[in-house]
N, C-alpha and C positions, 0 to 999 in steps of 0.2 A: 259472099261476105265472109271475111275472116274476122275473128274476134280474139283479142288477146286479154288474158286475165293475169294481173300481177299478184303473185303470192310471195310473201317473205320466204327466203331460202329454207329456214328451219321448218316452217310449216309445210312447204312444198315437199320436203323429204318425208315428213310424217304422212301427208296425204298420199304421196306416191307409193309409200309402203302399204297403204290401206286399200289401194285400188289397182286392179290389173292394168286399166287404161284410164288415167285420170281425165283426159280430154273427153273420152266417151262418157264417163260418169257425169261430168259437168253438163254435157249436151243432153243426156237423158234427164237429168234433174231439171234443166231449163225447159225441156219439152213437157215434162210432167206438170211443172208449175204453170206453164202457159195453158195447158189443157184444163187444169183445175180452175183457172181463172177465165175460162171460155175465150181465150185469145186464139187458140188453135183448135181445129177439129181433130177427130181421131185420124182422118185421112191425112191431114197436114202433119200430124205427129209421125205417122208412118213414113211420109215423104221426107221429113226433116231427118229422121233417123236412118233413112235408106233401108227400110225393112220391106220384105216381100209381101207380107200379109198383115191384115188388120189384127189378126190374133197375136202376132208378135208385138204389135204396138200395145195391145191391151195387156199383154204380159208385163211389159216394161212399166206401163202405168200402174198396174197393180203392185209391182215390186216397189213402187214409190208411194204406195197407199193412196192411189188415185184410181177410182173405179168408174169406168165409163157409164154415164147415165145415173149414177148414184153418188151421194156424198157418204163419207165415213159414218156420220150420224145416222143416216138412213139405214145403212147396213146394220149398225148396232141395234137400232130400233127393230129391224126385221128379225134379228137374232133373238132379241128379248121376247118379241111376240111369238116366235117359234117355240121358245122354251115354255112360255105360258100355255100355249096350245097343247104341247105335249104333256104338260102337267095335268091338264083336264081330261086326257084320254083315260079310258078304263084300264 
């Protein structure tokens, strides 16, 4: 399936200057959002982005602040708990 996105010319120039490959950036953002919404699995993200390993898929997801198996709030809570734990150490 081919997907066409229409962007006003002035914004396309701005976006094009900000990304090495705008089409790839859009595809990665779509994959990350679909994963975050449980539409795609990690394996499906890997396949969509034509990556060789799940680790590459996880890297892209984390670049988009989507962490497999955890929400951002869960990670923040874990970090807070870790700080509290360390504060109680002698």
